[in-house]
C-alpha positions in Angstrom: 136.6 71.3 92.6 139.6 72.8 93.2 140.9 76.3 91.9 144.4 77.8 93.0 144.6 80.6 95.1 146.3 82.2 92.1 143.2 81.2 89.7 141.2 83.5 91.9 143.8 86.5 92.4 144.3 86.3 88.9 140.1 87.0 88.5 140.7 89.8 90.7 143.4 91.5 89.3 140.8 91.7 86.2 137.7 93.5 87.7 139.9 97.0 87.6 139.4 96.5 83.6 135.2 95.6 83.7 132.5 97.6 83.1 129.1 97.0 84.4 125.9 98.2 84.1 123.5 98.1 86.7 119.9 98.8 85.9 117.3 98.7 88.9 115.7 99.9 92.2 117.8 102.3 94.4 116.8 103.1 98.3 117.9 105.2 100.8 118.9 103.1 103.6 118.9 105.4 106.2 120.6 104.4 109.9 120.2 106.5 112.7 122.2 105.8 115.7 121.5 106.3 119.6 121.5 105.1 123.7 118.7 103.8 124.9 118.7 105.8 128.3 115.2 105.2 129.9 111.7 104.0 129.8 109.1 106.5 128.2 106.2 107.8 130.2 104.1 107.7 127.2 103.8 104.3 126.4 106.4 100.5 127.6 109.2 101.5 125.3 112.8 102.6 125.8 113.6 105.8 124.8 116.9 106.4 122.3 118.7 109.1 122.7 120.2 110.3 119.3 123.7 110.1 118.4 124.0 110.6 114.9 122.9 109.4 111.6 124.2 108.0 107.5 122.8 107.4 104.2 123.9 105.0 102.5 122.9 103.9 99.2 120.8 100.5 99.3 119.7 98.0 97.1 121.1 98.6 93.3 122.8 101.4 95.0 124.4 98.8 97.3 125.1 96.5 94.5 126.6 100.2 92.9 128.9 100.8 95.6 129.8 97.1 95.9 131.1 97.1 92.5 132.6 100.7 92.8 135.1 99.6 95.6 136.1 96.6 93.6 137.9 99.0 90.9 134.9 98.6 88.6 133.3 101.5 85.8 129.7 101.3 86.8 126.8 102.5 84.9 124.3 102.8 86.9 120.5 103.1 85.9 118.3 104.3 88.7 115.4 106.7 89.7 115.8 108.9 92.6 113.2 111.4 93.8 113.7 115.4 94.3 113.5 115.1 97.8 116.4 115.2 100.6 117.1 111.6 100.4 117.3 111.5 96.9 120.2 114.5 96.9 122.1 112.5 99.4 122.2 109.1 97.3 122.8 111.3 94.0 125.9 112.5 96.4 126.7 109.4 97.4 126.8 107.8 93.9 128.7 110.6 92.7 131.7 110.3 94.4 132.1 106.5 92.9 134.1 105.0 89.8 130.6 105.7 87.7 129.4 107.1 85.0 126.4 110.0 86.4 124.2 110.2 83.3 122.2 107.3 84.3 121.0 109.0 87.6 117.9 110.2 86.7 116.2 112.7 89.1 112.3 112.4 88.5 111.0 115.7 89.7 107.7 115.6 92.2 108.8 112.0 93.1 110.0 110.7 96.2 113.0 108.8 96.8 112.2 105.1 98.2 113.9 105.0 101.9 114.4 102.4 104.6 114.8 104.0 107.9 117.1 101.8 110.8 117.1 102.9 114.4 120.4 101.6 115.8 120.5 101.3 120.0 122.8 100.5 122.2 125.7 101.4 124.7 128.8 103.0 124.4 131.5 101.1 122.7 129.3 98.3 121.8 127.8 96.9 118.7 124.2 98.7 117.9 121.6 96.2 117.2 118.3 97.4 114.9 115.1 98.0 116.9 112.6 99.1 114.3 112.9 99.3 110.8 110.4 102.4 108.8 109.8 101.6 105.0 109.2 104.5 102.8 108.0 102.6 99.7 107.4 104.5 96.3 105.9 102.3 93.8 104.0 104.7 91.2 104.8 104.1 87.4 107.4 106.5 86.0 106.3 109.2 83.6 106.6 108.4 80.2 109.5 110.5 79.2 111.6 109.0 82.1 110.6 105.6 80.4 112.3 107.2 77.5 114.9 108.2 78.8 116.0 105.4 80.4 115.5 103.5 76.8 118.0 106.2 75.3 120.7 105.3 77.9 120.5 101.7 78.2 120.4 102.2 74.3 123.8 104.0 74.6 126.1 102.0 76.9 124.7 98.7 75.7 128.1 98.3 73.4 130.2 100.0 76.3 129.6 97.8 79.1 130.7 94.0 79.6 128.0 92.3 81.8 124.6 93.7 83.2 123.2 93.0 86.3 119.3 93.8 87.2 118.4 94.5 90.5 114.5 94.3 91.0 112.8 94.8 94.3 109.6 95.5 92.6 109.2 99.3 92.5 108.2 99.6 88.9 111.7 100.5 87.5 112.0 97.3 85.5 109.1 98.2 82.9 108.0 95.5 80.1 109.5 97.6 77.8 112.6 97.8 79.0 112.8 94.4 80.0 112.6 93.7 76.3 115.2 95.5 75.8 117.5 94.0 78.5 116.6 90.3 77.1 117.6 91.5 73.8 121.1 92.9 75.3 121.4 89.6 77.1 122.4 87.5 73.8 125.2 88.9 73.4 126.2 89.8 77.4 126.2 88.1 80.3 123.0 89.6 82.3 122.4 88.6 85.9 119.2 89.1 87.9 118.3 89.2 91.2 114.7 89.8 91.7 112.7 89.8 94.9 109.6 88.8 93.6 109.2 88.9 90.0 111.9 86.0 88.8 109.2 84.3 86.4 109.5 87.3 83.8 113.1 87.2 83.9 113.5 83.9 81.5 116.1 83.7 78.9 118.8 85.5 80.8 122.5 84.4 82.0 121.7 83.7 85.5 119.6 84.2 88.5 120.8 84.7 92.0 117.9 84.4 94.3 118.1 83.5 98.2 116.6 80.3 99.5 112.9 81.9 99.9 112.9 83.3 96.6 114.0 80.0 95.5 111.2 78.4 97.2 108.6 81.0 96.5 109.1 80.7 92.5 109.2 77.0 92.5 106.6 76.4 95.0 108.8 73.9 96.7 110.5 73.7 100.1 114.4 73.5 100.7 115.1 71.4 103.6 118.8 70.7 102.2 121.7 70.4 100.0 119.9 68.4 97.2 116.5 70.1 97.3 118.2 73.4 96.4 119.8 71.3 93.3 116.7 70.2 92.8 115.0 73.5 92.4 118.1 74.9 90.5 117.4 72.5 88.0 114.1 73.5 87.6 114.5 76.9 87.5 117.1 76.5 85.0 114.9 74.3 82.4 111.7 76.1 82.9 113.3 79.7 83.1 115.7 78.8 80.0 118.9 80.0 82.3 122.5 79.0 81.9 122.9 79.0 85.6 120.8 79.3 88.9 122.9 80.4 92.1 120.5 80.1 95.5 122.0 81.5 98.4 121.3 79.4 101.9 122.7 81.8 104.2 124.3 79.6 107.1 123.8 76.7 104.8 126.3 78.7 101.8 125.2 78.3 98.5 124.1 76.2 95.9 125.0 76.7 92.0 123.3 74.3 89.0 124.4 75.0 85.5 123.0 74.2 82.2 125.4 72.0 81.3 124.8 69.6 84.1 126.9 70.8 86.3 126.2 71.2 90.1 127.9 72.3 93.0 127.4 72.8 97.2 129.4 75.6 98.4 129.4 75.5 102.4 129.8 78.8 104.3 133.1 80.4 104.5 134.3 81.5 108.1 132.5 81.8 110.6 128.7 81.2 111.3 129.0 83.9 113.8 127.0 86.6 111.7 127.0 90.3 112.7 125.0 91.1 109.8 123.0 90.4 106.6 122.0 93.1 105.2 122.6 93.8 101.6 124.7 90.7 101.1 122.9 89.1 98.7 123.7 92.2 96.9 127.2 91.9 97.1 126.6 88.3 95.8 125.2 89.3 92.6 127.8 92.3 92.1 130.6 89.8 92.6 129.6 86.7 90.7 128.6 89.0 88.1 131.6 90.5 87.7 133.8 87.9 88.3 132.0 86.5 84.9 132.6 89.4 82.9 136.1 89.2 84.4 136.4 85.8 82.5 135.7 83.3 85.9 133.4 79.9 84.8 129.9 79.6 86.7 131.6 77.6 89.4 134.9 80.1 90.3 132.2 83.3 89.8 130.8 81.4 92.6 133.2 80.9 95.0 134.5 84.5 94.6 130.9 85.6 95.2 130.9 83.0 98.4 133.9 84.8 99.7 132.8 88.4 99.4 130.0 87.5 101.2 131.8 86.4 104.4 133.4 89.6 104.4 130.5 91.9 104.3 128.1 89.8 106.8 130.8 90.4 109.5 130.5 94.3 109.0 127.1 96.4 110.1 124.6 97.9 107.8 124.7 97.9 104.2 128.6 96.7 103.2 131.5 96.2 100.4 134.4 94.4 100.3 137.4 95.2 98.5 140.6 93.2 96.4 142.2 93.7 99.5 139.7 91.8 102.0 138.6 89.6 99.4 141.9 87.8 98.8 142.5 88.1 102.9 139.6 85.7 103.5 140.9 83.4 100.1 144.1 83.1 102.1 142.6 82.8 105.1 140.4 79.9 104.1 143.0 77.7 102.4 145.5 77.9 105.3 142.9 76.4 107.7 142.1 73.7 105.2 146.1 72.9 104.9 
């Protein structure tokens, strides 16, 4: 199915008119950079001299960041702790095009963090040596749950679409899930869930990667035909309008309730720099494009282009409208 560059540009031009809510688990992605310079006397490991560090919004935060970079007004519903990581996240988010009211700080709670040690010589691309996760899975206080429900009720009529970013840290409670499901009767709601896709029946679409799709379907995916078969099963069993399965270097597969199926090959080179957060980008652009008037197929193609941009960058990254248009033009130029 062919889509013109003009049509893609029309959709992208409408991005800054869209408002999207992002509900889910936010993580502080901490990157510590250094240069290996000797072997430790204490153990057979490299010693890395500290060069610097940065903190980026990860998981739902990365989805928010991607949308904001594309010109979207974002309504986040996320929870952070009253610690240094939480304050840094709040500061990062506040600098974006967002509604700050949905950033809920919980006293006495720590923020989930993923700390990556990135090592390499000067003037080289630093590689991840080890990742240390601090996962916070305690249930939220009842008053926080009520505050979340109140905020969601206030913004439900203001936004054009919702994204649920569920990384398994207990923010998406059964009560909140039911409220989101009720909203999905009138608005597009796209779900990116790491471990609990089976809970999200009756929504607009889900965007699992291949391993997540295999886990929920209990079927292996070896090729595009397998992915389409699994996608059809998920559409039917979860009562969805569409399933978008991302397959890494093998591209993605879109299955629609209407019967349409598409295998979308990877865009550009498969010489990937970093896949960290690419799934968040795909979900963000897929949902945004639907809200901007795209078909499921057009939205999937645009999310594929956005994924091609961010995997060529180090760490959790975003794509701008200009970068998106550039990669589309480059691919069409290569075809001609």
